[in-house]
N, C-alpha and C positions, 0 to 999 in steps of 0.2 A: 238464466238456465241452463244449468250443464248438458249436454248432449249426452243424452242414451246411447248404447253399443250397440248396432242389432247385427243382428245375422240371418240369416236364413239357410233353409234344407227346403231340398224340392228334388220332390221322385217321379223318376220318370220309369215310363214303359221302355222295353228292348224289343222293336219287328224287325223282321227281315223287307227285302225290296215288297214281298208283295203283302205289306201287310200280317203277316202270321207271329203270333206271341215266340221269341225264341232268345236262351239265355244266352246274357249281354257282360256275365260277371267280368269275362276279360276285358270288357274294355275302361273296368276300372283301374289298367294302368297306364291311361292314358298321362290322370294328375292324380298329387296325391290326395286332395279335394274330392277324386271322389271313388264311392263304393258300394260293393255289392250289396243288396236286401236277403232275407233270408230266402228268399227265393230268382229260379235265373232272370227271369221278364222283367225280374224291377232292380235301377240302379240311384243311389242318390248321391247329387250333387250337395257342395256345401261353401257357403262361403266363409270367410274368418267374420270378427265381430269387426263393425266400422262405426265411427259415427258421423258421418256424413253419410245421406242419400247418392251423392255421387261418385262415394266410395265403394257402399255397398252392389252402386251397380255396375262401376267397369269389373269391381270381380265376381261377381255373379255370369256377366258376359264373357271373362275370361274365360272359367273351369265350362260356364255353356260350351263353346269353342272348343277346347281341348275333345271334352264328349261326342262335341255333334262331326269334330275332324277323326275321331277313331272310328266311331261309329259309320261315318263314311265310307274312309278306307274297308273301313271289313262288311260292306253292303247290310249294313243295318240302319236303321231309323230311329229314334227316340222322341216318344209320345207325350203330349204332359195333360192327362186326362185323367179324374179320381179315379176312375176304372178301367181297366179293359177294353169295357164295353159287351166281350162272351166269359166263359169262365175260362181262369188261366186252371190247366192239370199239372201240377207240378208239385217236386215234394221239396222240404224244408235242405239249404245246403251249408246248413255249418250248426254247429253244438245247441248255439240260444233254439235257433227252429224247431228241431228237430224239438225241445224240449218243450216250445209250445205247442210243437204239434201231437204229442204223449198228454198234456198237459191239460191244454184245450179238448181236444180228441177233434169232434166235426165242425166244431167252432171256432177254429183257425182257418178254417175255408173265408171266412171274413174278410183278415189280415192280408189272405192270400189276394186278392182279388181287392182292394185298396190301395189308392198311392196318394199320402197328403202330401203340404207344405208342413215344414214351424217354423214358425219367428221367435229369434233368441232375443231375450232380449238383458239389459243389465242387472243388475238383482239393487236394489236398493240400499243402504249402507246400516237400515235399521232394522229390525224383526214389524217394528209396526209397517215401517212404510214398506217391504216385501209379503207383509200380509193383506196391504192396500193394490200391489201391485198382482196381486190371486184374486184378488176381488173384481178388478175393474176386469180383467181379463175373461171372469169368467161373465160376468156382465155383456162382457164381447161378440157370447158367443152367437148368437143371429148376426153378426157378418158374414160368416161363413154364405151365407146367399152372395155376396157381392164375387166370388171369384167358385162359385158349384161349378161340376167345370163335367155330370157325368150324369146323366136319368138315368143309367141303366146299369142294371145289375145283375152277370149273369144270362146277360139276355136278354133280361124282361126288363122295358117300360118302367119303374116307377117312381119315387116321388125329384123334386128339383134335386138335391143332392143326395143321392143313390152310396157316394161314399159314408158320408159321416152316416145315414140311419144303418148304415152296413156293418159296420166297425165298429157302432155302439153297441150295435142290441143284435144282429144277428151271431154274435158271439154264444149266447144262447143266456137265460136268468142268471146262473150262475157267477157269469165273467161280468158281469155288467160292471162291478164295482171296482175292476180296472180299464174301463173304459167307455163307462157312460162320463157326464160332465158332474162334476161333486159340486155340493151347494158350499154357495161362500164360509172361507174360514172365520173365527171365531177369533183364533190369536197363527201367529208360527207355528208356537210348541203344537196348537192342536191339528192344524196342518199335518205335519209331521208326525204326529200321534196316528192318524188318517193313513200313514203310509207304511206306516210298523207295522198297521193290522193288517192294511193289505197284504205285508208279505209275509205275515204268518197264516195269515188264509192261503193263501200260493202256495207256503209252503206242505199244507193240511192235505190240498189239492192237490198237487205233487204225491205225496205218500199214496191217496185214494189211488192212482193208477198208479205206483210202485215206483217211482224217481224219488232218492235219494235225496235227503237235505243237503250232503254233499254235492250233489252233481249240480245241485241248484246253485246250491250257493258261492259255487265254484265262476259260476254264468251268466247269477242276475245279482246284483246290491238291489236293496227297497226298494229306491226308486226305480230300479228299470225295470220292474214289474208294474208299473204305474202306463196304462199306455190313456189317460184321460186327456178330454181336451185341453186343459190348463196342468201342467205339472213345472214344481222345481227342482232345475238341479245345481243341487249346492254344489257341487268342485267343479262348476266352469268360471264362478258361479250366474247365473241365468234363470230366466222365469222362461217358462217355453210356451210358446198359445201355438197349440195344433189342431188348431180345428177349419182351419180351409182346408182345399182338396187341392192338388196340383192343378198349376194353371199356367199358362202363359205368363212367364218372368214379368211383363211390361205389366203386366196386373200385378204381379203380389208385387214389386215391387213397389203399386204404389201403397194397395195397403199395409203394404209394411211403413211406408210411411204415414202413415196415418194415425198409423195404430200407434207406431215411436212417439208422436205429436201428443198424445193422447197422453196417455205415459207418463209421457216429459212431465204432460201440466200434474202431476202427484208432487211434485217436488215444491208446489209452490201454493197449491189448493188441497181444501178438505177433501176425505171424498165420503159421501153420504147413501146412506141405502133407506132408498121406502119414496127417492121422488129420481127425477129422470132429469137430467137434462147439463148441460156444460157453461156455465159462467165464468165469472174474474170473481178466483180465490175458492171457488167451488167446484164438485163431480158428483153429480147425482147419478144415482144405480139403482131401479128398481129391487122389490125383494128376490129373492132367489126365485120365487116360485112362477115371477109371472117372467125372466128371465128365462128359466124353463121350458114356460107356454112358447115364448118367443123364439127361441131356437128350434123347435119341434116345430114352429109355423116355417119358419126359416128353411127346412130340411124340406118340409113339405111341397112350399108354393115358392118358395125363392124370393126374387123381388117384386113377382107381382101379388104380394101376400099388401096390402097396403097400411096394417100393422110393421109390419119389417121395415118398410119403408123410410112408416115416420119416425120410428125407435131410432132408425140409424139417423137418422137426420137430428133429431135430438141429440144424438152424441157424436154430432159435426160430422161425420161421412155425406159423400156427397151419393145418392146410389146414381145418383147419373155418369154421371164419370166415370160407371163400370160397367160392361158387355160380360156378364156371366157366358161360358162356352155352351153352360145344359141349354141356354135358350135359342141355339143355335143350332141345337141337334133335334131337329124334328122328327125323328125315323117312324117308322111302326112301330106298336106297343113290343114286336117279337121279333128281336133282329138276329136276320140269317147272318151266318159268319162271312158271308162277303159281304155284307154292308159292314159287318164291324171292321173287317180289312178295311175296305174303304176309308170308312172318317177317322181311322187309326192314323192313313198314309196322309189325308185331309192334315188332320192333325200333326202328321211330324212337318208339313210342307210351312205350315203357320210358324211351328213352333221355330225352324227356324231362319222365315222373317224375321219374325218378333226377335230374335236372338242379332239380327243385322240394324234390326234398326234402334239399338239401345246406344242411346247417346251419352256425352259425357268421357269420350275417350281420351284423356291430354297426360295418358300416362297410368304407369302404373299404377294397379289398387292396394295401397299397404291399409293394414291391419293400425284399429287404434292401439298405441304404445301399450306394451306390457302383454298384449292379447294374442291366441295362439285360438287357431279354429277348434270350430266345436265336433263333438265327436256320439 
C-alpha cells in the first residue's frame, strides 16, 4: 500500500504572560509556515505534507518550536484550546475577514471564538477514489470526540466540543450550509456542484449586504467559502478533514496517523454504505443520518457516550489511547475572566511541555518529494 502524504494545520490562541488574549500577528515572522488568522489573537502553524509519521512529527515540532521561541521572546504564550474560553473582542485584520464580518454579520462571532485542526490527506488518483475519501472522512465525524478541548464558549460551559457546536450552528441557520457537515456525495461531480451552488448562495448573501461580486471574487474561490468539516482542495490536491478542535500536538499526531491509516485502506478495500466496521478488503460506514446523530452525540457528550465509543472502536480507533482536554476542564458553569486566564496559562505550559516531549528528532524533516506546504 502506497503511503498517503499527510499534513497538519493547527490554530493557537496568543496570550500575554497574564493569560489575557492579545495580538500575535507579528509572531508569524518567525517562520514561513506560521500565519496570522483573521483576528489578532489567533495564529496558525502548518506543516508540509509527509509520507511518514516521523517526518510529520519532526516538522510540526520544528514549526512549533519557532512559534514558541518567538512568543517567549515577546512575553507571549500559545494556547491549544478549541475556544479561548472567554469571548474574543477583536475585529478582522484582513480583507477576507472583513468580508466575512460584512456578509455573516453577527454570525461571524463563532469563527472568531473557535480554533481547530485541519488534517490534509493526499487525494486519490481517481474521481471515485476521491469520492470515497470524502465519504469516509464524513463518516469519521464522531472522531472529533478524541481530541475535544473546550467545554466553554464565550464564558459559559456547554457541550463536550463547544467549538464544533458553535462553528457549525452559531453562525445562524442561513449560513449552516457553509459550516455544518454535508451528506455523503453521490459522485465527485455532485460534490463540486454543491461547492458551486454554495458559492452562488454566498454571492447572493453578499449582494444583500451591499458587497459587490467583484470584492468577493477577488478574495474567495468557490471552495474558500466552504468551511464544512470535510473540504476538497483541488489545487493542492488534498482532502481536508476539519472536524477536530485545536489540541496538544501529541494528541493530534496520533489522530492524524489513525485517520491516515484508515483512509489508506481505501486503496485496497471497498467502501460500503449501510454497514459499520473495518475488515480485510472492506470498510463499512453507516448511513449519513446515523453518522450525523453520532457526530451530534460526540459534540455534546464526547467519549462519555457509549454509542460514540463503540462506533469509534468499530472504525479502528482506540478511545482509551486518547485523553481529551475537555474532560480535564472541570470548572464552574460560568467562567470568570480570572479563571479563563488561569486555564489558558495552564494549557500554554502543557503545550510547551508537549512540544519538548515529541520524539523522533533524528534530523530535519523533509516534505514528501515534490510537495509544498499547504496554504
